[in-house]
Each structure stands twice: as structure tokens, then as C-alpha cells.
C-alpha positions in Angstrom: 71.0 116.8 115.4 70.2 114.2 118.4 71.4 110.9 119.0 69.6 107.8 120.3 69.0 107.1 124.0 71.6 103.3 123.1 73.6 105.7 122.5 73.4 108.4 125.6 73.7 105.0 127.7 76.8 103.8 126.4 78.0 107.5 126.1 77.7 107.9 129.5 79.5 104.4 130.8 82.3 104.8 128.7 82.7 108.1 130.9 81.9 107.1 133.9 85.1 104.0 133.6 87.5 106.4 132.2 87.1 108.7 135.1 88.1 105.0 137.1 90.5 103.7 134.7 91.4 102.3 136.7 88.9 100.4 138.6 86.7 97.5 137.7 82.9 98.5 138.3 80.0 95.5 138.4 77.0 96.7 135.4 75.1 96.9 138.3 76.9 99.3 140.3 77.3 101.0 136.6 73.7 101.5 136.6 73.2 102.7 140.3 75.3 105.2 139.0 74.0 107.2 136.0 71.0 106.2 136.7 70.2 104.0 134.4 67.5 100.8 134.2 70.4 97.9 134.6 69.1 96.1 131.4 69.6 98.6 129.2 72.9 99.1 131.0 73.3 96.0 130.3 72.9 96.2 126.6 75.4 98.1 126.3 77.4 96.6 128.1 78.3 94.2 125.4 77.6 96.2 123.0 80.9 98.7 124.1 82.8 94.8 124.9 81.8 93.7 121.1 83.0 97.5 120.0 86.4 97.4 122.3 85.9 100.0 124.3 85.7 97.7 128.0 86.2 95.0 128.2 83.9 93.1 130.5 84.8 89.7 132.6 82.3 87.7 133.6 81.4 85.9 137.4 81.6 86.2 140.8 83.9 88.0 140.7 83.8 90.3 136.8 82.6 93.1 136.4 83.9 96.2 133.0 86.8 98.5 132.8 88.1 100.6 130.1 89.6 98.8 128.2 92.6 101.9 126.2 91.2 101.7 122.8 88.4 103.3 125.2 90.3 105.7 126.9 91.6 106.9 123.7 88.3 106.8 121.5 86.5 109.5 119.8 82.6 110.1 120.1 81.5 110.9 117.1 83.9 107.6 115.2 81.5 105.7 118.4 78.8 107.3 117.6 79.2 106.2 113.9 79.4 102.8 114.8 76.4 103.4 116.8 73.8 104.8 114.2 71.8 102.2 113.6 70.2 105.1 110.3 70.5 104.4 107.1 69.2 108.8 106.6 68.1 111.5 109.0 65.3 111.5 106.5 62.6 109.0 105.5 61.9 109.1 102.1 59.7 106.7 102.3 55.4 107.3 102.4 53.0 105.5 105.1 51.8 102.9 102.4 55.8 102.5 101.3 56.5 104.2 98.5 59.0 106.7 97.7 58.4 110.8 98.2 57.5 112.2 94.9 60.0 114.5 95.1 62.7 112.0 95.8 64.4 112.0 92.5 65.3 116.3 92.7 65.6 116.1 95.5 68.6 117.7 97.3 67.6 117.9 100.7 68.6 113.9 102.0 72.5 114.4 100.9 72.4 117.8 102.5 71.1 116.4 106.4 74.0 113.3 106.4 76.8 116.4 105.3 74.8 118.5 108.8 75.5 114.0 110.8 79.1 114.3 109.4 79.8 117.7 110.5 77.9 116.2 114.1 80.1 113.3 114.4 83.4 114.8 112.6 82.6 117.9 116.1 83.1 115.5 118.5 85.9 113.7 116.4 88.5 116.1 118.0 88.2 115.0 121.8 88.7 111.7 122.7 86.2 110.2 125.9 89.3 110.4 128.1 89.8 114.8 128.2 85.6 114.3 128.0 86.3 112.4 131.0 89.0 114.5 132.5 86.6 116.2 134.8 87.8 116.9 138.4 83.3 116.1 139.6 83.7 112.5 137.6 86.8 111.8 138.9 84.6 112.4 142.9 81.7 110.9 141.9 80.9 108.8 144.7 79.7 104.9 143.6 76.1 103.5 145.2 76.8 101.1 147.8 74.8 97.8 146.9 73.0 94.7 149.1 
């Protein structure tokens, strides 16, 4: 299994914020810390806020802080909510018609079970637990101009 780049950015943001649960970081600080472009981090923060995993405060003294929901969230659940792909495989031809094997094919359902098993394995831990690494907690924050 492979997660998409957007889900990867979301998980990185949550892990960074979970390593500093009482701190409020700006989107620019987050982007610099995880070495991801600011516009991608901004979109991810917006989505994580919509899902209730982070608290976003706008304005001059604004920033992002992980919520209790975000700390206790399970990566499998987060990935399910970010997964916009209905099927692991695309069962259409380039001309838009269905694959000729679709009537008797069991591959789609096998892939769906495999994806759920992947997400299910990630349901055994929380973002809080994944972020408890001393290396994450000690990670220095970049100084922004």
C-alpha cells in the first residue's frame, strides 16, 4: 500500500504538533520544520481543522495546535477520512468503458480488503503514541525571519 502525498503531509503535521501538545505553531513554522512547501501545509492544516484534529487560530497571534481529538486519533482512521480514491484499481479502459473482466472479477474486492487490513493495522496506535519519540520532542524549530 502507498498513501498519497497529501495524507503524508497531514500525518507529518499531526506528529509534529503532537510532539509539542501545548505549543501553537504557525503554518510557516510547520512548513519549515517538516520541509514541505507552505501552500501544501496550509491546505493540509485546513483539512485537519475541518476534521477536528487541529485547532486553528487566525490573525497576528494565530497558529495551529493539536486538539485532544488529534492526539487520540488513529492513523488508520485519519487515512480513511483523507482517502478520496474509491477503489485501489481503476476498472475502466482508456475509452471510459468498463473492463471486460469486471463481471467475474474478484480483484477489486481483494484489493479493498487489503486496503482495509492496511488501515486496520494502523488503528492499533494513536498519533500521541507515534509522536512520543524523544527525537521528535527534542527536534529544534527553525528560526523564521
